[in-house]
All heavy atoms as a GROMACS GRO file, in nm:
protein
  640
    1MET      N    1   1.643  -2.036   0.988
    1MET     CA    2   1.642  -2.001   1.128
    1MET      C    3   1.530  -2.080   1.196
    1MET      O    4   1.419  -2.087   1.147
    1MET     CB    5   1.617  -1.850   1.143
    1MET     CG    6   1.630  -1.803   1.284
    1MET     SD    7   1.597  -1.626   1.312
    1MET     CE    8   1.688  -1.544   1.186
    2SER      N    9   1.558  -2.141   1.310
    2SER     CA   10   1.458  -2.220   1.381
    2SER      C   11   1.358  -2.128   1.449
    2SER      O   12   1.382  -2.010   1.470
    2SER     CB   13   1.525  -2.311   1.484
    2SER     OG   14   1.572  -2.235   1.593
    3ALA      N   15   1.242  -2.186   1.486
    3ALA     CA   16   1.138  -2.107   1.553
    3ALA      C   17   1.187  -2.053   1.686
    3ALA      O   18   1.156  -1.941   1.724
    3ALA     CB   19   1.013  -2.192   1.572
    4LYS      N   20   1.267  -2.134   1.758
    4LYS     CA   21   1.318  -2.089   1.888
    4LYS      C   22   1.414  -1.971   1.870
    4LYS      O   23   1.406  -1.873   1.943
    4LYS     CB   24   1.388  -2.203   1.960
    4LYS     CG   25   1.440  -2.164   2.097
    4LYS     CD   26   1.494  -2.282   2.172
    4LYS     CE   27   1.562  -2.239   2.296
    4LYS     NZ   28   1.486  -2.244   2.415
    5THR      N   29   1.503  -1.977   1.773
    5THR     CA   30   1.597  -1.868   1.747
    5THR      C   31   1.522  -1.743   1.704
    5THR      O   32   1.552  -1.634   1.747
    5THR     CB   33   1.698  -1.910   1.638
    5THR    OG1   34   1.761  -2.030   1.678
    5THR    CG2   35   1.801  -1.802   1.615
    6GLU      N   36   1.421  -1.760   1.620
    6GLU     CA   37   1.343  -1.647   1.573
    6GLU      C   38   1.268  -1.582   1.688
    6GLU      O   39   1.265  -1.460   1.701
    6GLU     CB   40   1.244  -1.694   1.466
    6GLU     CG   41   1.181  -1.584   1.388
    6GLU     CD   42   1.102  -1.638   1.271
    6GLU    OE1   43   1.157  -1.720   1.195
    6GLU    OE2   44   0.987  -1.599   1.258
    7SER      N   45   1.209  -1.662   1.777
    7SER     CA   46   1.138  -1.611   1.894
    7SER      C   47   1.232  -1.537   1.988
    7SER      O   48   1.200  -1.432   2.040
    7SER     CB   49   1.070  -1.727   1.968
    7SER     OG   50   1.020  -1.683   2.090
    8THR      N   51   1.351  -1.593   2.008
    8THR     CA   52   1.450  -1.530   2.096
    8THR      C   53   1.492  -1.395   2.041
    8THR      O   54   1.501  -1.298   2.115
    8THR     CB   55   1.572  -1.621   2.113
    8THR    OG1   56   1.528  -1.745   2.167
    8THR    CG2   57   1.675  -1.560   2.206
    9SER      N   58   1.515  -1.386   1.911
    9SER     CA   59   1.559  -1.260   1.855
    9SER      C   60   1.449  -1.154   1.860
    9SER      O   61   1.477  -1.037   1.880
    9SER     CB   62   1.610  -1.279   1.712
    9SER     OG   63   1.507  -1.324   1.628
   10VAL      N   64   1.324  -1.194   1.846
   10VAL     CA   65   1.212  -1.100   1.855
   10VAL      C   66   1.201  -1.046   1.996
   10VAL      O   67   1.186  -0.925   2.017
   10VAL     CB   68   1.079  -1.166   1.811
   10VAL    CG1   69   0.960  -1.078   1.846
   10VAL    CG2   70   1.081  -1.196   1.663
   11SER      N   71   1.210  -1.132   2.098
   11SER     CA   72   1.199  -1.086   2.236
   11SER      C   73   1.320  -1.001   2.275
   11SER      O   74   1.306  -0.902   2.346
   11SER     CB   75   1.181  -1.203   2.333
   11SER     OG   76   1.289  -1.293   2.323
   12THR      N   77   1.438  -1.038   2.229
   12THR     CA   78   1.558  -0.958   2.256
   12THR      C   79   1.546  -0.821   2.192
   12THR      O   80   1.579  -0.719   2.253
   12THR     CB   81   1.684  -1.030   2.204
   12THR    OG1   82   1.691  -1.158   2.266
   12THR    CG2   83   1.809  -0.952   2.232
   13GLN      N   84   1.494  -0.816   2.070
   13GLN     CA   85   1.475  -0.689   2.000
   13GLN      C   86   1.372  -0.604   2.074
   13GLN      O   87   1.393  -0.484   2.092
   13GLN     CB   88   1.430  -0.714   1.857
   13GLN     CG   89   1.415  -0.587   1.775
   13GLN     CD   90   1.371  -0.615   1.634
   13GLN    OE1   91   1.325  -0.724   1.602
   13GLN    NE2   92   1.383  -0.517   1.548
   14PHE      N   93   1.262  -0.664   2.120
   14PHE     CA   94   1.160  -0.590   2.195
   14PHE      C   95   1.222  -0.528   2.320
   14PHE      O   96   1.203  -0.410   2.348
   14PHE     CB   97   1.044  -0.682   2.233
   14PHE     CG   98   0.952  -0.622   2.336
   14PHE    CD1   99   0.864  -0.522   2.301
   14PHE    CD2  100   0.956  -0.664   2.468
   14PHE    CE1  101   0.779  -0.465   2.396
   14PHE    CE2  102   0.873  -0.609   2.564
   14PHE     CZ  103   0.783  -0.509   2.527
   15LEU      N  104   1.297  -0.608   2.397
   15LEU     CA  105   1.354  -0.558   2.522
   15LEU      C  106   1.456  -0.446   2.497
   15LEU      O  107   1.460  -0.349   2.570
   15LEU     CB  108   1.417  -0.672   2.600
   15LEU     CG  109   1.317  -0.773   2.655
   15LEU    CD1  110   1.390  -0.892   2.716
   15LEU    CD2  111   1.223  -0.710   2.756
   16SER      N  112   1.536  -0.459   2.394
   16SER     CA  113   1.633  -0.353   2.366
   16SER      C  114   1.564  -0.226   2.315
   16SER      O  115   1.612  -0.115   2.340
   16SER     CB  116   1.739  -0.400   2.267
   16SER     OG  117   1.681  -0.429   2.142
   17ASN      N  118   1.450  -0.240   2.250
   17ASN     CA  119   1.376  -0.123   2.199
   17ASN      C  120   1.304  -0.046   2.307
   17ASN      O  121   1.270   0.071   2.287
   17ASN     CB  122   1.276  -0.165   2.092
   17ASN     CG  123   1.342  -0.200   1.961
   17ASN    OD1  124   1.455  -0.161   1.935
   17ASN    ND2  125   1.272  -0.275   1.878
   18ILE      N  126   1.273  -0.108   2.423
   18ILE     CA  127   1.198  -0.036   2.526
   18ILE      C  128   1.286   0.023   2.636
   18ILE      O  129   1.235   0.085   2.728
   18ILE     CB  130   1.087  -0.125   2.587
   18ILE    CG1  131   1.145  -0.245   2.660
   18ILE    CG2  132   0.984  -0.163   2.483
   18ILE    CD1  133   1.042  -0.322   2.740
   19ILE      N  134   1.417   0.006   2.626
   19ILE     CA  135   1.505   0.069   2.725
   19ILE      C  136   1.491   0.220   2.712
   19ILE      O  137   1.494   0.276   2.603
   19ILE     CB  138   1.652   0.023   2.706
   19ILE    CG1  139   1.663  -0.124   2.742
   19ILE    CG2  140   1.747   0.108   2.790
   19ILE    CD1  141   1.799  -0.184   2.719
   20GLY      N  142   1.469   0.286   2.827
   20GLY     CA  143   1.448   0.429   2.830
   20GLY      C  144   1.302   0.470   2.820
   20GLY      O  145   1.269   0.587   2.831
   21LYS      N  146   1.212   0.373   2.800
   21LYS     CA  147   1.070   0.402   2.786
   21LYS      C  148   0.994   0.360   2.913
   21LYS      O  149   1.041   0.278   2.991
   21LYS     CB  150   1.013   0.328   2.666
   21LYS     CG  151   1.072   0.376   2.534
   21LYS     CD  152   1.010   0.306   2.418
   21LYS     CE  153   1.072   0.356   2.289
   21LYS     NZ  154   1.022   0.281   2.174
   22PRO      N  155   0.874   0.415   2.934
   22PRO     CA  156   0.794   0.374   3.049
   22PRO      C  157   0.742   0.232   3.032
   22PRO      O  158   0.697   0.194   2.923
   22PRO     CB  159   0.678   0.474   3.051
   22PRO     CG  160   0.689   0.556   2.929
   22PRO     CD  161   0.815   0.524   2.858
   23VAL      N  162   0.749   0.154   3.139
   23VAL     CA  163   0.707   0.014   3.136
   23VAL      C  164   0.629  -0.022   3.263
   23VAL      O  165   0.636   0.049   3.364
   23VAL     CB  166   0.827  -0.083   3.124
   23VAL    CG1  167   0.899  -0.065   2.992
   23VAL    CG2  168   0.923  -0.068   3.240
   24ASN      N  169   0.557  -0.132   3.256
   24ASN     CA  170   0.498  -0.198   3.372
   24ASN      C  171   0.573  -0.328   3.391
   24ASN      O  172   0.596  -0.401   3.294
   24ASN     CB  173   0.351  -0.232   3.348
   24ASN     CG  174   0.262  -0.112   3.347
   24ASN    OD1  175   0.287  -0.014   3.416
   24ASN    ND2  176   0.156  -0.118   3.269
   25VAL      N  177   0.611  -0.356   3.515
   25VAL     CA  178   0.677  -0.484   3.547
   25VAL      C  179   0.593  -0.550   3.655
   25VAL      O  180   0.574  -0.494   3.763
   25VAL     CB  181   0.821  -0.465   3.597
   25VAL    CG1  182   0.885  -0.599   3.628
   25VAL    CG2  183   0.904  -0.388   3.495
   26LYS      N  184   0.539  -0.667   3.626
   26LYS     CA  185   0.456  -0.741   3.722
   26LYS      C  186   0.540  -0.854   3.779
   26LYS      O  187   0.607  -0.927   3.707
   26LYS     CB  188   0.334  -0.797   3.650
   26LYS     CG  189   0.242  -0.881   3.734
   26LYS     CD  190   0.143  -0.795   3.809
   26LYS     CE  191   0.047  -0.876   3.889
   26LYS     NZ  192  -0.085  -0.884   3.832
   27LEU      N  193   0.537  -0.868   3.911
   27LEU     CA  194   0.609  -0.975   3.980
   27LEU      C  195   0.513  -1.088   4.015
   27LEU      O  196   0.392  -1.068   4.024
   27LEU     CB  197   0.675  -0.922   4.107
   27LEU     CG  198   0.771  -0.804   4.091
   27LEU    CD1  199   0.835  -0.771   4.225
   27LEU    CD2  200   0.877  -0.831   3.986
   28TYR      N  201   0.567  -1.207   4.038
   28TYR     CA  202   0.485  -1.321   4.077
   28TYR      C  203   0.413  -1.297   4.209
   28TYR      O  204   0.308  -1.356   4.234
   28TYR     CB  205   0.569  -1.448   4.085
   28TYR     CG  206   0.610  -1.500   3.949
   28TYR    CD1  207   0.741  -1.494   3.907
   28TYR    CD2  208   0.516  -1.554   3.862
   28TYR    CE1  209   0.779  -1.540   3.782
   28TYR    CE2  210   0.552  -1.600   3.736
   28TYR     CZ  211   0.684  -1.593   3.698
   28TYR     OH  212   0.721  -1.639   3.573
   29SER      N  213   0.463  -1.208   4.293
   29SER     CA  214   0.400  -1.177   4.421
   29SER      C  215   0.274  -1.094   4.404
   29SER      O  216   0.199  -1.074   4.500
   29SER     CB  217   0.499  -1.101   4.510
   29SER     OG  218   0.527  -0.974   4.454
   30GLY      N  219   0.250  -1.041   4.284
   30GLY     CA  220   0.135  -0.956   4.260
   30GLY      C  221   0.169  -0.808   4.257
   30GLY      O  222   0.085  -0.726   4.223
   31MET      N  223   0.292  -0.775   4.292
   31MET     CA  224   0.332  -0.634   4.291
   31MET      C  225   0.350  -0.587   4.146
   31MET      O  226   0.401  -0.660   4.063
   31MET     CB  227   0.461  -0.613   4.368
   31MET     CG  228   0.452  -0.655   4.514
   31MET     SD  229   0.317  -0.580   4.604
   31MET     CE  230   0.371  -0.412   4.611
   32LEU      N  231   0.308  -0.464   4.121
   32LEU     CA  232   0.320  -0.403   3.989
   32LEU      C  233   0.404  -0.277   4.003
   32LEU      O  234   0.375  -0.192   4.087
   32LEU     CB  235   0.182  -0.368   3.934
   32LEU     CG  236   0.180  -0.296   3.800
   32LEU    CD1  237   0.227  -0.388   3.688
   32LEU    CD2  238   0.040  -0.244   3.770
   33TYR      N  239   0.507  -0.266   3.923
   33TYR     CA  240   0.594  -0.149   3.923
   33TYR      C  241   0.580  -0.078   3.790
   33TYR      O  242   0.585  -0.140   3.685
   33TYR     CB  243   0.740  -0.190   3.945
   33TYR     CG  244   0.766  -0.242   4.083
   33TYR    CD1  245   0.743  -0.375   4.114
   33TYR    CD2  246   0.810  -0.158   4.184
   33TYR    CE1  247   0.764  -0.423   4.242
   33TYR    CE2  248   0.832  -0.206   4.312
   33TYR     CZ  249   0.809  -0.338   4.340
   33TYR     OH  250   0.829  -0.386   4.467
   34ASN      N  251   0.560   0.054   3.796
   34ASN     CA  252   0.557   0.138   3.677
   34ASN      C  253   0.678   0.230   3.686
   34ASN      O  254   0.704   0.287   3.791
   34ASN     CB  255   0.432   0.227   3.676
   34ASN     CG  256   0.304   0.149   3.688
   34ASN    OD1  257   0.276   0.094   3.793
   34ASN    ND2  258   0.229   0.145   3.582
   35GLY      N  259   0.751   0.242   3.578
   35GLY     CA  260   0.866   0.331   3.577
   35GLY      C  261   0.935   0.329   3.443
   35GLY      O  262   0.890   0.264   3.349
   36ARG      N  263   1.046   0.401   3.436
   36ARG     CA  264   1.124   0.405   3.312
   36ARG      C  265   1.229   0.296   3.317
   36ARG      O  266   1.306   0.288   3.413
   36ARG     CB  267   1.190   0.541   3.295
   36ARG     CG  268   1.249   0.559   3.156
   36ARG     CD  269   1.299   0.697   3.137
   36ARG     NE  270   1.418   0.712   3.222
   36ARG     CZ  271   1.514   0.798   3.201
   36ARG    NH1  272   1.507   0.881   3.102
   36ARG    NH2  273   1.617   0.802   3.280
   37LEU      N  274   1.234   0.212   3.215
   37LEU     CA  275   1.329   0.102   3.210
   37LEU      C  276   1.469   0.156   3.183
   37LEU      O  277   1.496   0.213   3.078
   37LEU     CB  278   1.290   0.002   3.100
   37LEU     CG  279   1.377  -0.122   3.087
   37LEU    CD1  280   1.368  -0.207   3.212
   37LEU    CD2  281   1.335  -0.203   2.965
   38GLU      N  282   1.558   0.140   3.280
   38GLU     CA  283   1.696   0.186   3.268
   38GLU      C  284   1.786   0.076   3.212
   38GLU      O  285   1.874   0.104   3.132
   38GLU     CB  286   1.749   0.234   3.402
   38GLU     CG  287   1.679   0.356   3.455
   38GLU     CD  288   1.697   0.478   3.366
   38GLU    OE1  289   1.801   0.491   3.299
   38GLU    OE2  290   1.606   0.562   3.364
   39SER      N  291   1.765  -0.047   3.257
   39SER     CA  292   1.845  -0.158   3.204
   39SER      C  293   1.776  -0.290   3.231
   39SER      O  294   1.691  -0.301   3.319
   39SER     CB  295   1.985  -0.158   3.267
   39SER     OG  296   1.977  -0.190   3.404
   40ILE      N  297   1.815  -0.388   3.151
   40ILE     CA  298   1.766  -0.525   3.168
   40ILE      C  299   1.877  -0.617   3.117
   40ILE      O  300   1.947  -0.583   3.021
   40ILE     CB  301   1.634  -0.547   3.092
   40ILE    CG1  302   1.576  -0.684   3.123
   40ILE    CG2  303   1.650  -0.525   2.943
   40ILE    CD1  304   1.432  -0.699   3.084
   41ASP      N  305   1.894  -0.731   3.184
   41ASP     CA  306   1.999  -0.824   3.140
   41ASP      C  307   1.937  -0.956   3.096
   41ASP      O  308   1.814  -0.970   3.093
   41ASP     CB  309   2.104  -0.844   3.249
   41ASP     CG  310   2.051  -0.912   3.374
   41ASP    OD1  311   1.940  -0.968   3.372
   41ASP    OD2  312   2.122  -0.910   3.476
   42GLY      N  313   2.020  -1.051   3.060
   42GLY     CA  314   1.975  -1.180   3.010
   42GLY      C  315   1.900  -1.264   3.113
   42GLY      O  316   1.831  -1.359   3.077
   43PHE      N  317   1.911  -1.230   3.239
   43PHE     CA  318   1.840  -1.301   3.346
   43PHE      C  319   1.710  -1.230   3.382
   43PHE      O  320   1.645  -1.266   3.480
   43PHE     CB  321   1.928  -1.313   3.470
   43PHE     CG  322   2.051  -1.394   3.447
   43PHE    CD1  323   2.174  -1.333   3.428
   43PHE    CD2  324   2.046  -1.533   3.440
   43PHE    CE1  325   2.288  -1.407   3.406
   43PHE    CE2  326   2.158  -1.608   3.418
   43PHE     CZ  327   2.280  -1.546   3.401
   44MET      N  328   1.673  -1.127   3.306
   44MET     CA  329   1.553  -1.046   3.328
   44MET      C  330   1.562  -0.961   3.454
   44MET      O  331   1.460  -0.915   3.506
   44MET     CB  332   1.426  -1.132   3.331
   44MET     CG  333   1.396  -1.203   3.201
   44MET     SD  334   1.352  -1.091   3.067
   44MET     CE  335   1.188  -1.046   3.116
   45ASN      N  336   1.684  -0.940   3.508
   45ASN     CA  337   1.701  -0.844   3.616
   45ASN      C  338   1.674  -0.706   3.558
   45ASN      O  339   1.722  -0.672   3.450
   45ASN     CB  340   1.843  -0.850   3.673
   45ASN     CG  341   1.871  -0.981   3.740
   45ASN    OD1  342   1.790  -1.034   3.815
   45ASN    ND2  343   1.988  -1.037   3.713
   46VAL      N  344   1.594  -0.627   3.629
   46VAL     CA  345   1.543  -0.501   3.576
   46VAL      C  346   1.581  -0.386   3.667
   46VAL      O  347   1.574  -0.399   3.789
   46VAL     CB  348   1.388  -0.509   3.564
   46VAL    CG1  349   1.330  -0.376   3.523
   46VAL    CG2  350   1.347  -0.617   3.468
   47ALA      N  351   1.620  -0.274   3.608
   47ALA     CA  352   1.642  -0.150   3.682
   47ALA      C  353   1.544  -0.046   3.628
   47ALA      O  354   1.535  -0.024   3.507
   47ALA     CB  355   1.784  -0.100   3.665
   48LEU      N  356   1.466   0.015   3.720
   48LEU     CA  357   1.369   0.118   3.684
   48LEU      C  358   1.405   0.248   3.754
   48LEU      O  359   1.455   0.247   3.866
   48LEU     CB  360   1.228   0.078   3.729
   48LEU     CG  361   1.166  -0.048   3.673
   48LEU    CD1  362   1.031  -0.074   3.740
   48LEU    CD2  363   1.150  -0.039   3.524
   49SER      N  364   1.374   0.358   3.690
   49SER     CA  365   1.384   0.489   3.756
   49SER      C  366   1.244   0.549   3.762
   49SER      O  367   1.155   0.509   3.686
   49SER     CB  368   1.480   0.581   3.680
   49SER     OG  369   1.430   0.609   3.550
   50SER      N  370   1.225   0.643   3.852
   50SER     CA  371   1.095   0.710   3.870
   50SER      C  372   0.983   0.608   3.883
   50SER      O  373   0.879   0.618   3.817
   50SER     CB  374   1.066   0.804   3.753
   50SER     OG  375   1.170   0.896   3.736
   51ALA      N  376   1.003   0.509   3.969
   51ALA     CA  377   0.910   0.398   3.979
   51ALA      C  378   0.802   0.421   4.085
   51ALA      O  379   0.825   0.489   4.185
   51ALA     CB  380   0.985   0.269   4.012
   52THR      N  381   0.686   0.365   4.059
   52THR     CA  382   0.579   0.358   4.157
   52THR      C  383   0.544   0.211   4.178
   52THR      O  384   0.562   0.130   4.088
   52THR     CB  385   0.454   0.436   4.111
   52THR    OG1  386   0.409   0.384   3.986
   52THR    CG2  387   0.482   0.585   4.099
   53GLU      N  388   0.492   0.182   4.296
   53GLU     CA  389   0.461   0.044   4.334
   53GLU      C  390   0.312   0.033   4.365
   53GLU      O  391   0.258   0.115   4.439
   53GLU     CB  392   0.544   0.007   4.456
   53GLU     CG  393   0.523  -0.132   4.508
   53GLU     CD  394   0.608  -0.155   4.633
   53GLU    OE1  395   0.586  -0.085   4.734
   53GLU    OE2  396   0.696  -0.242   4.627
   54HIS      N  397   0.248  -0.067   4.308
   54HIS     CA  398   0.106  -0.094   4.329
   54HIS      C  399   0.089  -0.243   4.358
   54HIS      O  400   0.178  -0.323   4.327
   54HIS     CB  401   0.023  -0.059   4.204
   54HIS     CG  402   0.046   0.078   4.153
   54HIS    ND1  403  -0.031   0.185   4.190
   54HIS    CD2  404   0.141   0.129   4.069
   54HIS    CE1  405   0.013   0.294   4.130
   54HIS    NE2  406   0.117   0.262   4.056
   55TYR      N  407  -0.028  -0.281   4.412
   55TYR     CA  408  -0.056  -0.423   4.428
   55TYR      C  409  -0.158  -0.466   4.323
   55TYR      O  410  -0.266  -0.409   4.314
   55TYR     CB  411  -0.109  -0.456   4.569
   55TYR     CG  412  -0.128  -0.604   4.586
   55TYR    CD1  413  -0.017  -0.687   4.595
   55TYR    CD2  414  -0.253  -0.660   4.588
   55TYR    CE1  415  -0.032  -0.823   4.608
   55TYR    CE2  416  -0.270  -0.796   4.601
   55TYR     CZ  417  -0.158  -0.878   4.610
   55TYR     OH  418  -0.174  -1.015   4.620
   56GLU      N  419  -0.122  -0.564   4.242
   56GLU     CA  420  -0.204  -0.622   4.136
   56GLU      C  421  -0.225  -0.531   4.016
   56GLU      O  422  -0.199  -0.569   3.905
   56GLU     CB  423  -0.339  -0.673   4.188
   56GLU     CG  424  -0.329  -0.794   4.277
   56GLU     CD  425  -0.285  -0.921   4.205
   56GLU    OE1  426  -0.307  -0.934   4.084
   56GLU    OE2  427  -0.227  -1.007   4.273
   57ASN      N  428  -0.277  -0.409   4.036
   57ASN     CA  429  -0.296  -0.318   3.924
   57ASN      C  430  -0.295  -0.174   3.974
   57ASN      O  431  -0.309  -0.149   4.094
   57ASN     CB  432  -0.424  -0.348   3.845
   57ASN     CG  433  -0.548  -0.342   3.930
   57ASN    OD1  434  -0.572  -0.241   3.997
   57ASN    ND2  435  -0.627  -0.448   3.929
   58ALA      N  436  -0.279  -0.081   3.884
   58ALA     CA  437  -0.264   0.059   3.922
   58ALA      C  438  -0.389   0.117   3.987
   58ALA      O  439  -0.381   0.211   4.064
   58ALA     CB  440  -0.225   0.142   3.800
   59SER      N  441  -0.506   0.060   3.959
   59SER     CA  442  -0.629   0.112   4.016
   59SER      C  443  -0.645   0.077   4.164
   59SER      O  444  -0.732   0.132   4.232
   59SER     CB  445  -0.751   0.063   3.937
   59SER     OG  446  -0.764  -0.077   3.949
   60ASN      N  447  -0.562  -0.013   4.218
   60ASN     CA  448  -0.568  -0.048   4.360
   60ASN      C  449  -0.504   0.059   4.447
   60ASN      O  450  -0.506   0.047   4.569
   60ASN     CB  451  -0.499  -0.182   4.386
   60ASN     CG  452  -0.589  -0.298   4.350
   60ASN    OD1  453  -0.708  -0.283   4.335
   60ASN    ND2  454  -0.530  -0.415   4.333
   61GLY      N  455  -0.446   0.157   4.388
   61GLY     CA  456  -0.387   0.265   4.466
   61GLY      C  457  -0.237   0.252   4.477
   61GLY      O  458  -0.180   0.143   4.473
   62LEU      N  459  -0.176   0.365   4.494
   62LEU     CA  460  -0.031   0.375   4.504
   62LEU      C  461   0.016   0.328   4.642
   62LEU      O  462  -0.036   0.373   4.743
   62LEU     CB  463   0.010   0.520   4.480
   62LEU     CG  464   0.158   0.553   4.490
   62LEU    CD1  465   0.234   0.486   4.378
   62LEU    CD2  466   0.176   0.703   4.484
   63LEU      N  467   0.112   0.237   4.645
   63LEU     CA  468   0.171   0.194   4.771
   63LEU      C  469   0.294   0.276   4.805
   63LEU      O  470   0.316   0.311   4.920
   63LEU     CB  471   0.210   0.046   4.765
   63LEU     CG  472   0.095  -0.054   4.754
   63LEU    CD1  473   0.150  -0.195   4.742
   63LEU    CD2  474   0.001  -0.042   4.871
   64ARG      N  475   0.376   0.304   4.702
   64ARG     CA  476   0.500   0.375   4.728
   64ARG      C  477   0.553   0.436   4.599
   64ARG      O  478   0.537   0.380   4.492
   64ARG     CB  479   0.602   0.278   4.785
   64ARG     CG  480   0.730   0.344   4.827
   64ARG     CD  481   0.815   0.255   4.910
   64ARG     NE  482   0.936   0.328   4.941
   64ARG     CZ  483   1.035   0.281   5.010
   64ARG    NH1  484   1.029   0.161   5.059
   64ARG    NH2  485   1.141   0.353   5.033
   65THR      N  486   0.620   0.551   4.614
   65THR     CA  487   0.692   0.614   4.504
   65THR      C  488   0.840   0.613   4.538
   65THR      O  489   0.877   0.646   4.650
   65THR     CB  490   0.644   0.760   4.485
   65THR    OG1  491   0.505   0.759   4.455
   65THR    CG2  492   0.719   0.827   4.371
   66TYR      N  493   0.923   0.574   4.443
   66TYR     CA  494   1.067   0.565   4.465
   66TYR      C  495   1.137   0.680   4.393
   66TYR      O  496   1.117   0.698   4.273
   66TYR     CB  497   1.122   0.432   4.415
   66TYR     CG  498   1.069   0.313   4.491
   66TYR    CD1  499   0.954   0.247   4.449
   66TYR    CD2  500   1.133   0.268   4.604
   66TYR    CE1  501   0.905   0.138   4.519
   66TYR    CE2  502   1.084   0.160   4.676
   66TYR     CZ  503   0.971   0.096   4.632
   66TYR     OH  504   0.922  -0.012   4.703
   67ASN      N  505   1.217   0.756   4.465
   67ASN     CA  506   1.293   0.865   4.405
   67ASN      C  507   1.425   0.818   4.346
   67ASN      O  508   1.484   0.885   4.262
   67ASN     CB  509   1.320   0.974   4.509
   67ASN     CG  510   1.191   1.040   4.553
   67ASN    OD1  511   1.100   1.060   4.473
   67ASN    ND2  512   1.180   1.070   4.681
   68SER      N  513   1.474   0.702   4.391
   68SER     CA  514   1.598   0.647   4.337
   68SER      C  515   1.563   0.525   4.252
   68SER      O  516   1.447   0.488   4.236
   68SER     CB  517   1.692   0.608   4.451
   68SER     OG  518   1.629   0.515   4.536
   69ASP      N  519   1.665   0.462   4.197
   69ASP     CA  520   1.644   0.344   4.112
   69ASP      C  521   1.588   0.227   4.191
   69ASP      O  522   1.615   0.212   4.310
   69ASP     CB  523   1.774   0.301   4.045
   69ASP     CG  524   1.820   0.398   3.938
   69ASP    OD1  525   1.738   0.480   3.893
   69ASP    OD2  526   1.937   0.389   3.898
   70VAL      N  527   1.510   0.145   4.123
   70VAL     CA  528   1.454   0.022   4.179
   70VAL      C  529   1.512  -0.094   4.099
   70VAL      O  530   1.511  -0.090   3.976
   70VAL     CB  531   1.299   0.021   4.170
   70VAL    CG1  532   1.243  -0.112   4.211
   70VAL    CG2  533   1.242   0.134   4.251
   71PHE      N  534   1.562  -0.194   4.168
   71PHE     CA  535   1.615  -0.312   4.103
   71PHE      C  536   1.526  -0.431   4.134
   71PHE      O  537   1.497  -0.458   4.251
   71PHE     CB  538   1.758  -0.341   4.151
   71PHE     CG  539   1.853  -0.230   4.116
   71PHE    CD1  540   1.880  -0.129   4.206
   71PHE    CD2  541   1.913  -0.225   3.991
   71PHE    CE1  542   1.965  -0.025   4.174
   71PHE    CE2  543   1.998  -0.121   3.957
   71PHE     CZ  544   2.025  -0.021   4.049
   72LEU      N  545   1.482  -0.501   4.030
   72LEU     CA  546   1.392  -0.616   4.045
   72LEU      C  547   1.464  -0.741   3.995
   72LEU      O  548   1.516  -0.742   3.884
   72LEU     CB  549   1.263  -0.594   3.967
   72LEU     CG  550   1.187  -0.465   4.001
   72LEU    CD1  551   1.074  -0.442   3.904
   72LEU    CD2  552   1.137  -0.469   4.144
   73ARG      N  553   1.462  -0.843   4.077
   73ARG     CA  554   1.531  -0.968   4.044
   73ARG      C  555   1.454  -1.043   3.936
   73ARG      O  556   1.333  -1.061   3.945
   73ARG     CB  557   1.545  -1.052   4.169
   73ARG     CG  558   1.626  -1.176   4.149
   73ARG     CD  559   1.639  -1.251   4.279
   73ARG     NE  560   1.701  -1.378   4.256
   73ARG     CZ  561   1.813  -1.418   4.312
   73ARG    NH1  562   1.872  -1.340   4.399
   73ARG    NH2  563   1.865  -1.534   4.285
   74GLY      N  564   1.526  -1.087   3.836
   74GLY     CA  565   1.464  -1.151   3.720
   74GLY      C  566   1.383  -1.275   3.751
   74GLY      O  567   1.284  -1.302   3.683
   75THR      N  568   1.420  -1.351   3.853
   75THR     CA  569   1.346  -1.473   3.885
   75THR      C  570   1.206  -1.441   3.938
   75THR      O  571   1.120  -1.528   3.942
   75THR     CB  572   1.420  -1.558   3.990
   75THR    OG1  573   1.439  -1.480   4.108
   75THR    CG2  574   1.553  -1.608   3.937
   76GLN      N  575   1.183  -1.316   3.978
   76GLN     CA  576   1.053  -1.276   4.031
   76GLN      C  577   0.965  -1.206   3.928
   76GLN      O  578   0.848  -1.179   3.954
   76GLN     CB  579   1.073  -1.182   4.152
   76GLN     CG  580   1.152  -1.244   4.263
   76GLN     CD  581   1.088  -1.373   4.312
   76GLN    OE1  582   0.970  -1.375   4.343
   76GLN    NE2  583   1.165  -1.479   4.317
   77VAL      N  584   1.018  -1.178   3.809
   77VAL     CA  585   0.945  -1.104   3.705
   77VAL      C  586   0.851  -1.197   3.629
   77VAL      O  587   0.895  -1.295   3.571
   77VAL     CB  588   1.042  -1.034   3.608
   77VAL    CG1  589   0.967  -0.970   3.491
   77VAL    CG2  590   1.126  -0.929   3.682
   78MET      N  591   0.722  -1.163   3.632
   78MET     CA  592   0.622  -1.238   3.555
   78MET      C  593   0.617  -1.186   3.411
   78MET      O  594   0.617  -1.263   3.317
   78MET     CB  595   0.484  -1.225   3.619
   78MET     CG  596   0.376  -1.302   3.548
   78MET     SD  597   0.210  -1.276   3.614
   78MET     CE  598   0.228  -1.336   3.780
   79TYR      N  599   0.609  -1.052   3.398
   79TYR     CA  600   0.610  -0.994   3.264
   79TYR      C  601   0.655  -0.848   3.268
   79TYR      O  602   0.653  -0.783   3.371
   79TYR     CB  603   0.474  -1.006   3.194
   79TYR     CG  604   0.362  -0.920   3.254
   79TYR    CD1  605   0.354  -0.783   3.226
   79TYR    CD2  606   0.266  -0.977   3.334
   79TYR    CE1  607   0.252  -0.707   3.278
   79TYR    CE2  608   0.163  -0.900   3.388
   79TYR     CZ  609   0.156  -0.766   3.358
   79TYR     OH  610   0.056  -0.689   3.411
   80ILE      N  611   0.696  -0.800   3.151
   80ILE     CA  612   0.730  -0.660   3.130
   80ILE      C  613   0.651  -0.614   3.009
   80ILE      O  614   0.649  -0.681   2.906
   80ILE     CB  615   0.881  -0.643   3.101
   80ILE    CG1  616   0.964  -0.694   3.217
   80ILE    CG2  617   0.914  -0.497   3.071
   80ILE    CD1  618   1.112  -0.698   3.188
   81SER      N  619   0.584  -0.499   3.023
   81SER     CA  620   0.510  -0.446   2.909
   81SER      C  621   0.538  -0.297   2.895
   81SER      O  622   0.557  -0.226   2.993
   81SER     CB  623   0.360  -0.470   2.926
   81SER     OG  624   0.310  -0.400   3.037
   82GLU      N  625   0.539  -0.253   2.771
   82GLU     CA  626   0.556  -0.111   2.744
   82GLU      C  627   0.426  -0.040   2.773
   82GLU      O  628   0.318  -0.090   2.742
   82GLU     CB  629   0.598  -0.091   2.599
   82GLU     CG  630   0.632   0.052   2.563
   82GLU     CD  631   0.682   0.066   2.421
   82GLU    OE1  632   0.680  -0.032   2.345
   82GLU    OE2  633   0.719   0.178   2.386
   83VAL      N  634   0.433   0.078   2.832
   83VAL     CA  635   0.311   0.155   2.865
   83VAL      C  636   0.269   0.235   2.745
   83VAL      O  637   0.349   0.290   2.675
   83VAL     CB  638   0.336   0.249   2.986
   83VAL    CG1  639   0.213   0.334   3.013
   83VAL    CG2  640   0.372   0.167   3.107
   0.00000   0.00000   0.00000
């Protein structure tokens, strides 16, 4: 197995393992979303439930709380991390 294939399978496994768990999603704009990962696709499009929105980091204060699902476009996602 090549290094690229091995890396792809590890990242795919990580993403499939965190569905349903709380995550942080940081966008290139500096916005940080915390919520439960509902779905993610191959383009890194993300759906979160019970999400909160912050600028740069959670200690900067809450900007908004979303009662419905939040959809984030994959081209804007800098990173996703499990909380």
